[in-house]
C-alpha positions as MATLAB code, in Angstrom:
seq = 'XXXXXXXXXXXXXXXXXXXXXXXXXXXXXXXXXXXXXXXXXXXXXXXXXXXXXXXXXXXXXXXXXXXXXXXXXXXXXXXXXXXXXXXXXXXXXXXXXXXXXXXXXXXXXXXXXXXXXXXX';
ca = [
      15.973    2.797   -4.845;
      13.863    3.547   -8.081;
      11.013    1.387   -8.542;
      11.753    0.122  -11.874;
      15.129   -1.446  -10.502;
      13.038   -3.033   -7.407;
      11.045   -4.325  -10.049;
      13.836   -5.983  -12.049;
      15.160   -7.577   -9.465;
      11.979   -9.276   -8.649;
      11.769  -10.575  -11.728;
      15.063  -11.774  -11.743;
      14.378  -13.621   -8.651;
      11.060  -15.000  -10.310;
      13.110  -16.123  -13.471;
      16.208  -17.604  -11.067;
      13.812  -20.036   -9.562;
      11.693  -20.954  -13.059;
       8.474  -18.996  -12.011;
       6.398  -19.368  -15.166;
       3.894  -16.827  -17.159;
       5.787  -13.865  -15.236;
       3.737  -10.478  -15.839;
       4.603   -6.954  -14.724;
       2.116   -4.561  -14.364;
       2.256   -0.936  -14.588;
      -0.166    0.251  -12.061;
       1.239    3.944  -11.713;
      -1.504    5.685  -13.238;
      -4.477    3.071  -11.491;
      -3.509    3.076   -7.943;
      -1.923    5.193   -4.773;
      -0.912    1.812   -3.386;
       1.676    0.784   -5.744;
       3.764    1.286   -8.889;
       4.028   -2.013  -10.522;
       2.203   -5.364   -9.845;
       4.295   -8.356  -10.815;
       2.047  -11.568  -11.264;
       3.614  -15.105  -11.774;
       2.810  -18.873  -11.192;
       4.367  -21.797   -9.870;
       3.715  -25.009  -10.329;
       2.991  -26.304   -7.008;
       2.632  -25.187   -3.271;
       6.593  -25.897   -2.803;
       7.673  -23.740   -5.804;
       5.087  -21.209   -4.700;
       6.792  -20.875   -1.690;
      10.475  -21.389   -3.207;
       9.743  -18.100   -5.270;
       8.510  -16.163   -2.379;
      11.713  -16.879   -0.743;
      13.784  -15.573   -3.419;
      12.284  -12.619   -3.939;
      12.264  -11.821   -0.377;
      15.774  -13.049    0.023;
      16.714  -10.531   -3.321;
      14.695   -7.531   -2.131;
      16.577   -7.908    1.636;
      19.884   -8.589   -0.392;
      19.539   -4.643   -1.642;
      18.455   -3.453    1.207;
      14.245   -3.466    1.056;
      12.371   -5.028    3.347;
       8.837   -6.549    2.531;
       6.023   -4.373    4.369;
       3.948   -7.360    4.503;
       3.684  -11.036    3.135;
       0.313  -12.954    3.461;
      -0.116  -16.848    2.213;
       3.059  -18.601    2.656;
       1.871  -21.332    4.828;
      -0.553  -22.421    2.107;
       1.564  -21.675   -0.509;
      -1.395  -21.071   -3.234;
      -1.291  -17.161   -3.554;
       1.604  -15.311   -1.664;
       1.525  -11.707   -1.904;
       4.296   -9.934   -1.324;
       4.188   -6.244   -0.685;
       7.269   -4.147   -1.208;
       5.749   -1.113   -1.248;
       6.546    0.169   -5.053;
       5.990   -3.329   -5.736;
       3.450   -5.893   -4.997;
       4.069   -9.387   -5.993;
       1.262  -12.145   -6.067;
       2.603  -15.685   -6.669;
       0.110  -18.203   -7.235;
      -0.816  -21.739   -8.274;
      -1.958  -21.609  -11.818;
      -5.633  -22.242  -11.281;
      -6.152  -19.663   -8.472;
      -4.604  -17.012  -10.735;
      -7.064  -18.193  -13.513;
      -9.735  -17.634  -11.086;
      -8.933  -14.387  -10.028;
      -7.359  -12.905  -13.375;
      -5.627   -9.768  -11.690;
      -4.030   -8.933  -15.090;
      -7.278   -8.751  -16.563;
      -8.918   -7.021  -13.290;
      -5.560   -4.238  -13.747;
      -6.146   -3.838  -17.336;
      -9.356   -2.374  -17.020;
      -9.748    1.472  -17.568;
     -12.343    2.700  -15.577;
     -15.388    5.045  -16.996;
     -14.295    8.248  -16.847;
     -16.862   10.831  -14.526;
     -18.514   13.404  -16.402;
     -16.782   16.679  -15.881;
     -20.439   18.472  -15.741;
     -22.302   16.675  -13.780;
     -24.907   19.140  -12.950;
     -25.553   20.942  -16.236;
     -24.483   24.461  -16.879;
     -21.944   26.111  -14.290;
     -23.770   29.500  -14.536;
];
């Protein structure tokens, strides 16, 4: 399945359950672990869990099995690894503290091409 279609399915699942401040980060050129990170907030632990369940159910409906799911018991921060799309569902206070959007928008410094001086 194309990763952009999976991303769209995830976003639709979050919108259906009234997830707030849904952000999609294209991290294809920043990391090898995934192509997209989708970050959304839920107003309570219960809503965060409902958002996660919706994403998992919709992914399975298109025959995509989550590689890993973390945090469902507490519901403060649920991570769903769908390989090409990693989903972070958080309570607003947790999201504000970790600020993943800012973290993943930072561009690493370019390494100097000629570290040792002359190549002669």
